[in-house]
Each structure stands twice: as C-alpha cells, then as structure tokens.
C-alpha angles and dihedrals in degrees: 000000000000108000117245116244113273124238089257091052090054093047091052091049091053092049092049094048100038105036124215102316110109096213091049088051091050092050091048091048091051091050090048092052090050091050092049091049093050092046091049092048091049090049092052091045091053093055095040085055091051092047092051091047090053090055099257114155126237087246092058091046093048091049091051092049092045096236135107121279089241092054096048093044092050092049100044108021096056127206126320121259088258087066094064099089094156094055116102120243090255092050091050090049089054091051091052090047090053089061092047090050091051091052092048088055092050095251127140095204138052114238132178089269090061091047089054093050090045090063089073090064086082104048091178092051117108093245095054091045092053092048097046094042087055090054096255106129129180094256093057092045092048092052093047091050092050091050092053094044091050090054093052101034114132121239112273096034132255124324118254112280120244122255119273091255094062123081110232119232117248122232118245089254091053090050089048089052090053089050089050089052089058089049091051091052092051092048089053091050094247124143094203137054116234135175089273091062091047089055094049090048091058091066095060100084110052090193094059119100092237092056091045092052092047090049089054100041103023164205101153121222095256091058093043092049092049091050091050091054091046096048094046096045092095097044129089096182136043112299107167 
C-alpha cells in the first residue's frame, strides 16, 4: 500500500504553496485538511458502494470500518423517502418506483440506475418528458443498465432482494445524486425538488451508471437543463 504523506510532508507542502505569511499558511492548511477529508470520504463512499453492490450487509461493512451499524447506516444509507418533504408528489413516486425497479431486477439496493429508471414511473413528469422527447425511452435505458450491470456483476450473482415491505438502502452514489438534485433546485431558484431536478442530479457523477447510460443514449446535461428551464418558464409552482 502506498504510504500516506507524513505530517512533515504536509507542512512542507503548505509552506511551498502559502509562502512565509503565517495566516496564509493557516488558511492553506485549513483548505488542505478540508480537501483531505472530502477525498477520504469519497474514497470510503466508493468502496461502501462496491461492497453494497456485491451484496455485503451493513453489519459486515460496519464491522470492517470499526463503527456501529447505526452509525454507518446513518452516514451512507441516507434518509428514508418519508424524509423528503420538499420533494413533489411525482418525485416521491419516482423514488418509490426506483425501489420497486431494484427489487424487480433482483437487487437489494437502490443505485443511480434505479433512480433513472424510476423517472419513467411518472410519464407526465418533466424528467420523463425530456427523456422520451429526446428519444430515450425506458426500454432502451433498461437494456443499457442491464448491460453495464452484467459487465460489473460480482462472482456468485446478486444477493437476494428484500421483501416488498422493506425500504431498500441507497448506494452512496444514489444519495449523492439526490443531494445534487437539491443543489440543482437551489441553483434554479426553486424551493421544491421535482423530477426535473432528479434528472439533472443524475449527471453529476460521471462514474455512476445513470450518467454513463445518459452519456450513451442522451440527452446530455446541457440539453436537459435547457429543456427544464424552457418547460418551467410558464409555471409559478411545482410542475414536475
């Protein structure tokens, strides 16, 4: 394993980047610590995502990380659907549909690919309209998702899916996509999260299956964003 930089290495980096002023050095050190924390969190998230995809339980993951199951589940699983008060009824329907889609595919988690497929549960929602108008229908997306999952499936197959009464945990990337949807809504000046924001949030992580499928089939984010602005230009209340 590649050794982590030592304290002295970090000190020398701060001195090189900030110069001799002590406050500049302090500010640079603080920024460096934030960057290291975010990078470390992203690294853990990546491998928590992989572990969940391979069928590992939250108990196994928490034991490996050396924290309680409750702590790791709170950090990586995200809130339940009931916690999304600012999401429109259509957006919440799509989130529920994402879980149903995951179960139908034999998966015990909800990933970005399931969130993407879930958008078609509301055909009159802005997201589904943008996708279908661009020629990207649910059948093509479903096939593209299956192709990618087959290429990355772990040996031994997927773990048994949970029963319909249990809410499936979301992967870190799926949670990040939901967070990105909130960001997209704020940037557009909206105080709600609709299906259009869910769609835009799925473009944020180029390594996610949803973003890969959208890159292959279209539309690209620039087009989707422009269509969202166009379709909402005549509305003063949540539409999607």
